Structures are given as C-alpha cells and as structure tokens.
C-alpha positions in Angstrom: 0.0 0.0 0.0 1.4 3.4 -1.0 1.3 6.3 1.4 1.9 9.9 0.3 1.3 13.4 1.7 0.2 16.5 -0.2 -0.9 20.0 0.5 -4.3 19.4 -1.1 -6.2 16.3 -2.4 -8.8 17.1 -5.1 -11.4 14.4 -5.6 -12.9 14.8 -9.1 -11.0 15.7 -12.2 -13.7 17.4 -14.2 -14.0 21.2 -14.7 -13.8 22.4 -11.1 -11.3 19.9 -9.8 -8.9 20.1 -12.7 -9.1 23.9 -12.8 -8.4 24.2 -9.1 -5.5 21.6 -9.3 -3.9 23.6 -12.1 -4.1 26.9 -10.3 -2.7 25.5 -7.0 0.0 23.5 -8.6 1.0 26.5 -10.7 1.5 28.4 -7.4 3.8 25.7 -6.1 1.4 23.7 -4.0 1.6 19.9 -4.0 -1.7 18.6 -5.3 -3.1 15.1 -5.9 -5.9 15.1 -8.4 -8.1 11.9 -8.5 -10.4 11.3 -11.5 -12.7 8.2 -11.8 -13.1 8.2 -15.6 -10.5 7.1 -18.1 -12.1 9.1 -20.9 -14.3 12.2 -20.6 -17.8 11.6 -22.1 -20.5 13.9 -23.5 -22.5 15.0 -20.4 -25.1 16.9 -22.5 -24.5 20.0 -20.4 -21.7 22.2 -19.2 -20.6 23.7 -22.5 -21.6 27.4 -22.2 -19.7 29.9 -20.1 -21.5 33.2 -19.4 -19.5 36.4 -19.9 -18.9 36.8 -16.1 -17.7 33.2 -16.1 -15.3 34.0 -18.9 -13.9 36.7 -16.8 -13.3 34.2 -14.0 -11.3 31.9 -16.5 -9.2 34.9 -17.3 -8.5 35.6 -13.6 -7.5 32.0 -13.1 -5.1 32.1 -16.1 -7.1 29.4 -18.0 -8.8 31.4 -20.7 -6.1 31.1 -23.4 -5.9 27.4 -23.0 -9.7 27.1 -23.5 -9.6 29.3 -26.5 -6.7 27.3 -28.0 -8.7 24.1 -27.4 -11.5 25.3 -29.7 -13.4 27.7 -27.4 -16.0 29.5 -29.6 -17.5 32.9 -28.6 -21.1 33.9 -29.3 -21.7 37.6 -29.8 -25.5 38.0 -30.2 -28.7 36.6 -28.7 -32.3 36.4 -30.1 -35.4 35.5 -28.1 -38.1 34.0 -30.3 -41.6 33.5 -29.1 -45.0 32.5 -30.5 -46.2 36.0 -29.4 -43.5 37.8 -31.5 -42.9 38.3 -35.2 -39.6 36.5 -35.9 -38.3 39.4 -38.0 -38.9 41.8 -35.1 -37.2 39.4 -32.7 -34.1 39.3 -34.9 -34.1 43.0 -35.3 -33.9 43.3 -31.6 -31.0 40.9 -31.2 -29.0 41.5 -28.0 -25.2 42.2 -28.4 -23.4 40.0 -25.9 -20.2 41.8 -25.7 -21.5 44.5 -23.3 -21.7 42.3 -20.1 -18.1 41.9 -19.1 -15.0 44.0 -20.0 -13.0 42.6 -22.9 -15.2 39.6 -23.3 -17.0 39.4 -26.7 -19.7 37.1 -25.3 -20.3 33.6 -23.9 -17.7 31.0 -24.6 -18.7 27.5 -25.8 -16.5 24.5 -25.7 -17.4 20.8 -25.7 -17.5 19.2 -22.3 -15.0 16.3 -23.0 -12.6 18.7 -24.6 -13.0 21.2 -21.8 -12.3 18.6 -19.1 -9.3 17.2 -20.9 -7.8 20.6 -21.5 -8.0 21.5 -17.8 -6.7 18.1 -16.7 -3.7 18.6 -19.0 -3.2 22.0 -17.5 -3.1 20.5 -14.1 -0.5 17.9 -15.2 1.6 20.6 -16.9 1.5 22.7 -13.7 3.0 19.8 -11.7 -0.1 18.2 -10.1 0.0 14.5 -9.5 -3.1 13.7 -11.7 -4.5 10.1 -11.9 -7.2 8.6 -14.0 -9.2 5.4 -13.5 -9.3 6.0 -9.7 -11.7 4.4 -7.4 -12.0 6.3 -4.1 -12.7 3.8 -1.3 -12.8 5.9 1.8 -12.5 9.6 2.8 -11.5 10.3 6.4 -11.7 13.9 7.5 -10.6 13.4 11.1 -7.5 15.0 12.6 -5.4 14.4 9.5 -7.6 14.1 6.5 -6.9 11.2 4.2 -8.2 9.5 1.1 -7.9 5.8 0.4 -8.1 5.0 -3.3 -7.4 2.2 -5.7 -5.4 2.9 -8.9 -4.0 0.3 -11.4 -4.9 -2.5 -9.0 -3.1 -1.1 -6.0 -4.5 0.5 -2.9 -3.1 3.9 -1.8 -3.6 6.2 1.1 -3.0 9.9 0.6 -3.0 12.6 3.4 -3.4 16.3 3.1 -4.4 19.3 5.2 -7.4 19.7 2.9 -9.6 17.5 0.7 -11.6 19.2 -2.0 -14.9 17.8 -3.2 -15.2 18.5 -6.9 -16.9 15.2 -8.0 -20.4 16.5 -8.8 -23.8 16.1 -7.4 -23.3 12.8 -5.7 -20.1 14.0 -3.9 -18.5 11.5 -1.6 -16.5 14.3 0.0 -19.8 16.1 0.9 -21.1 12.9 2.5 -17.9 12.4 4.5 -18.0 16.0 5.7 -21.6 15.5 6.9 -22.8 18.4 4.7 -26.3 18.3 3.3 -28.1 19.7 0.3 -31.3 21.6 0.1 -33.2 21.0 -3.1 -36.1 22.7 -4.8 -38.9 20.8 -6.5 -38.3 20.3 -10.3 -40.1 22.6 -12.7 -39.8 20.9 -16.1 -38.0 18.4 -18.2 -34.9 19.4 -20.0 -32.9 17.6 -22.7 -29.8 18.2 -24.7 -28.4 17.0 -28.0 -25.3 17.8 -30.1 -26.1 18.4 -33.7 -23.7 18.4 -36.7 -24.1 19.6 -40.3 -26.3 22.6 -39.4 -26.1 24.8 -42.5 -27.0 28.4 -42.6 -27.2 29.2 -38.9 -25.2 32.3 -37.8 -22.4 30.6 -35.8 -22.0 33.7 -33.5 -25.7 33.8 -32.5 -27.4 31.9 -29.7 -31.2 31.7 -29.5 -34.1 30.7 -27.2 -37.8 30.5 -27.9 -41.1 29.0 -26.8 -44.0 27.8 -28.9 -47.0 25.6 -28.2 -45.8 23.0 -25.6 -42.0 23.2 -26.2 -39.2 25.6 -25.5 -35.7 25.5 -27.1 -32.2 26.9 -26.7 -29.4 26.8 -29.3 -25.7 27.4 -28.8 -23.5 27.2 -31.9 -20.0 25.7 -31.4 -18.6 26.5 -34.8 -18.0 24.5 -37.9 -21.7 23.6 -38.4 -22.1 22.1 -34.9 -24.8 23.3 -32.5 -25.6 22.2 -28.9 -29.4 22.3 -28.5 -31.6 22.0 -25.5 -35.4 21.6 -25.2 -37.8 21.9 -22.3 -41.3 20.5 -21.8 -43.9 19.6 -19.1 -43.1 17.2 -16.3 -46.2 15.3 -17.1 -44.6 14.1 -20.4 -41.7 12.1 -19.0 -41.3 9.8 -22.0 -42.0 12.3 -24.7 -38.6 11.9 -26.4 -37.7 8.4 -25.1 -36.7 5.5 -27.3 -34.8 5.0 -30.4 -36.8 7.6 -32.3 -36.4 10.2 -29.5 -33.6 12.2 -31.2 -35.7 12.5 -34.4 -38.8 13.6 -32.5 -36.6 16.0 -30.5 -35.3 17.7 -33.6 -38.8 17.9 -35.1 -39.9 19.8 -32.1 -37.5 22.5 -33.1 -39.5 23.3 -36.3 -41.4 26.4 -35.2 -43.3 29.1 -37.0 -41.9 31.7 -34.6 -38.3 30.6 -35.2 -38.1 29.7 -38.9 -34.3 29.3 -38.8 -34.8 26.3 -36.5 -35.5 24.2 -39.6 -31.8 24.3 -40.3 -31.1 22.7 -36.9 -33.9 20.2 -37.3 -32.3 19.1 -40.6 -28.9 18.5 -38.9 -27.4 15.2 -37.8 -27.3 14.0 -34.2 -23.7 13.8 -33.1 -24.1 12.5 -29.5 -26.6 11.2 -27.0 -29.9 12.7 -26.1 -30.1 13.0 -22.4 -33.2 14.2 -20.5 -33.3 15.3 -16.9 -35.5 17.5 -14.8 -34.4 20.9 -13.7 -34.1 22.3 -10.2 -31.8 24.2 -7.9 -29.9 22.9 -5.0 -27.4 24.3 -2.5 -25.3 22.9 0.3 -26.2 24.2 3.7 -22.5 25.3 3.7 -19.8 24.4 1.3 -17.0 23.5 3.8 -16.2 21.6 7.0 -13.1 20.9 8.9 -10.6 19.5 6.5 -12.8 19.8 3.4 -14.3 22.3 1.0 -16.7 21.8 -1.9 -16.7 23.4 -5.4 -19.0 23.2 -8.4 -22.0 20.9 -8.3 -20.7 19.2 -5.2 -21.6 22.4 -3.3 -25.0 22.7 -5.0 -26.2 23.8 -8.4 -28.4 26.3 -10.2 -31.3 25.2 -12.5 -29.6 24.5 -15.8 -32.2 26.7 -17.6 -29.7 29.5 -17.1 -26.7 27.5 -18.2 -24.5 28.8 -15.4 -23.0 25.6 -14.1 -19.5 26.4 -15.5 -19.6 30.1 -14.5 -20.6 29.1 -10.9 -17.8 26.5 -10.8 -15.1 28.9 -12.1 -16.2 31.5 -9.5 -15.9 28.8 -6.8 -12.5 27.8 -8.0 -11.3 31.4 -8.0 -12.5 32.2 -4.5 -11.3 28.9 -3.0 -7.9 29.2 -4.6 -7.5 32.9 -3.5 -8.2 31.9 0.1 -5.8 28.9 0.0 -3.0 30.9 -1.6 -3.4 33.8 0.9 -3.4 31.5 3.9 0.0 31.3 5.6 1.6 27.8 5.8 0.5 25.9 8.9 -2.7 27.8 9.3 -6.2 26.6 8.6 -7.9 28.4 5.8 -11.0 30.5 6.6 -13.7 29.6 4.0 -16.3 31.8 5.7 -16.1 34.5 3.0 -16.5 31.9 0.3 -19.6 30.4 2.0 -21.1 33.8 2.5 -20.6 35.0 -1.1 -21.7 31.6 -2.6 -24.9 31.6 -0.5 -26.0 35.0 -1.8 -24.9 34.2 -5.3 -26.9 31.0 -5.4 -29.9 32.6 -3.8 -30.0 35.3 -6.4 -29.5 32.8 -9.3 -32.2 30.5 -8.0 -34.7 33.4 -8.1 -33.4 34.4 -11.6 -33.8 30.8 -12.8 -37.3 30.5 -11.3 -38.3 33.7 -13.2 -36.8 32.4 -16.4 -38.6 29.0 -16.0 -41.9 30.8 -15.3 -41.4 32.7 -18.6 -39.9 30.1 -21.0 -40.9 26.7 -19.6 -44.6 27.0 -19.0 -47.2 26.4 -21.7 -50.8 27.2 -22.5 -52.8 30.4 -22.8 -52.0 31.9 -19.4 -48.2 31.3 -19.9 -48.5 32.7 -23.5 -50.1 35.9 -22.2 -47.4 36.2 -19.5 -44.7 36.1 -22.1 -46.4 38.5 -24.4 -46.8 41.0 -21.5 -43.1 40.5 -20.6 -41.8 41.0 -24.1 -43.9 44.1 -24.7 -43.1 45.5 -21.3 -39.3 44.9 -21.5 -39.2 46.6 -24.9 -40.4 49.8 -23.2 -38.7 49.3 -19.8 -35.5 47.2 -20.1 -35.2 46.9 -16.3 -38.0 44.3 -16.5 -35.3 41.9 -17.8 -32.7 42.5 -15.1 -32.7 38.8 -14.1 -31.3 38.2 -17.6 -28.5 40.7 -16.9 -27.7 38.8 -13.7 -27.3 35.7 -15.9 -24.9 37.3 -18.3 -23.1 39.9 -16.2 -23.2 38.2 -12.8 -25.8 38.2 -10.0 -23.9 40.8 -8.1 -24.0 43.2 -11.0 -27.8 44.0 -10.7 -29.7 45.8 -7.9 -30.8 43.7 -4.9 -34.4 44.6 -5.7 -34.2 42.4 -8.8 -34.6 39.4 -6.4 -37.5 40.8 -4.3 -41.2 40.2 -4.6 -42.1 43.5 -6.3 -39.8 42.9 -9.2 -40.8 39.2 -9.5 -44.5 40.3 -9.6 -43.6 42.7 -12.4 -42.1 39.8 -14.4 -44.5 37.0 -13.7 -47.7 38.7 -12.5 -49.5 35.9 -10.6 -49.2 35.9 -6.8 -48.8 32.1 -6.9 -45.7 32.5 -9.0 -44.2 35.1 -6.8 -44.8 32.8 -3.8 -43.2 29.9 -5.6 -40.1 31.9 -6.7 -39.5 33.2 -3.2 -40.4 30.0 -1.4 -38.3 27.7 -3.4 
C-alpha cells in the first residue's frame, strides 16, 4: 500500500477539480488530483460559459488554454416566441459583448474537450493527476486522508485539505456531513449535439417558446450546435426510445423561429439525455478538512446555463483563500460560503423567473410572455434577471430578487410565492 502526503487532495478531475488543481500546482502547492473516468464523455451540459464566467477563467489564467482548445465565442442573442414576429425578434438581437470587460460574449466548448484541457493544464503545472481511480474511503478526522485504488493497488494519501469536486453525488460532501437543500423540479430538459447545421449564424445563440415546447441553441462553430429543449413534467417519455432524437429535432420546427428548420435538418452527433431541472445548495460548502466546489456544493437550475460560471467563481474564491493562507494555518472559507450563499440565492430566483417565462405552456403562460416582451421593450429593467445571468448576479440591484420585481415579471401571486419560497 502506497502512502503519500500532499498540500491538497482534489477528488474529481472534471472542470472544477482540474481547474483548481492547475491553479494551485502552478502556485507551487503539492496537489493530488483523482479522477474516476479514463475518458471524458459527453455529459449533454456544461458547455456554455457566461461572460462573467469567462472573466473568471481569465482571472484564473485558463482562458487562453480554453480558446486554443476550440473555445467559440457567441456575440448576439435572439429571443423568439409565439407571441413575437420572428423578424422583429431578430431586429432586436442583443449584443453579448457588453456584459463583461474585454469579453466578446459567452464561450462555448465541448465538455469532454473542456475537461481534458484542464486536466492537461493540471499535469503541466505539476499536479499528480491520476485517471481510472476508485475512491474507497474519505476520512476527515484530525489528519484528512483519502484511500483509493489505482491500477490494482491501494493507496492512502494525506493532506491538510480535501476538495470535493466530483459533482452532485459528492463523496467528500457525505464524508464531511454536509447536506443539500433542493427545490422541486419545474420541467423536463434535454440536450443534444447536432452536426451539419447549415445556414445558422455561428455567432448567435437563441431561445424560444411555442405551443408546448421551448428551445435553446448554442453554436459551437463548424456547423455544430448544442441544442436544449424543455417541456412539461407530465410528459416524462416524450422523447424516449430509439426515435427520441428525431422527435426532439422535429420539435424545433417552429413558425416563430423559422431558422430552426436548419437545426432540425442536422445530424445528431451525440446522445440525447433528459433530466428535470431544479436548484440545490449545500447548507454550507465547507467543513473541517474539506471544501466543496461546483455541483458538489449545489447547483443552479440548468435553464440559465450557469454551471460552468458558478464553478469557475468557486475555484477562483477557494484558490484565492488557499494561496493567501500562511503555511500551517487553517484556511477560513467563511467569506466563500457567504458569497456563494447569496450568489446561489439570487441565481435561484433568476432561474425561477426564467422558467416561469420560458418553460410554462398554454394560454396563461403565453399571455405572460407577451406582456413581458412588450413591457421589456419599453422598460429594459424588467429583464434585469437576464442581466444577472450574463453579467453576474452581483451586478444588478438587490431589488431584482425581491417580490415587487418578481411580480412585475410573472404577475400571478402564486408564481411570486413559488419563486421566493423555493
């Protein structure tokens, strides 16, 4: 049995874990990075970084590597809707370069490529980075240690800190006795990668709702588009089975978004995964000997697409604290926990508002969207939750997340109560 000591052990070599390992190793810390998979797979999410998240990648010194690996910027946004003329919607396209300094817009990069790029960055920075690892035990007592199996041999590694970066089913979170608070799901959501999409503006993202389906589209360059769709929880098996991808693409054919025909005529280039959307947050993201980042610490409803941006902010705050802590002293993650709690509270409310607009169907929901689109054309402050998504939740007034503003957006008292109540 091998026994080794490190400054930090990072469990999970995806986006958050590899990014943190790279940053810490680059600063001279000894880091053990443990990743279960031997090859990164298409997770059907985690490929869009909001402008404020791109800023975080720059602060961490990782942006250039992502761009070199094929990162693709989007520079405009169109919101289609069955209550809007498509020509008018396109004429009102939102420029996406205004939400963060020197960031032309969101950055798209395929999840497997993204993970591998960051893992390679960690290796290049000097981290001990292992693949095909099975974590067998995590002990966070006086001297934290992780017991794991790699290439048939059992090893025990010790460190002053263990980082949980292994996603929603985090073993570090369980070992630390930390719990999650989860909201009820609101709708089904599915994603698919599509190739050979001809004629779509590769710098333009789009969303829209028509009849009983809502879509999102994020080009990745070279005729490839990552698409998402949302529908009622009552239709669990709507896109199940071998014909699911074809039915999913057909759902994109909308009168209100005529360019979607180009997506629907594309070729599926990956799996179609469906999952329900909700928000979750750890009661606190740290304990003695452990800290959580990314989904391990709780997640935002994927309708806003902010998983990567949240993770990069987590990594930046945690790494800043660790690198500022003198040797031999325990880091104080209190400021991280405080900032993250308020960040996730605001983003949960923003996601609930967005879901109430885009992912509800029928006459009442249609009228709600119509009122919102007409109202926001006159008073742009009505869409401040969208600014929070793109510029960062701290960049909009606190009133954006209070009952009066929510009522302006959604109208019905029941919706306001649901948004605030979680």
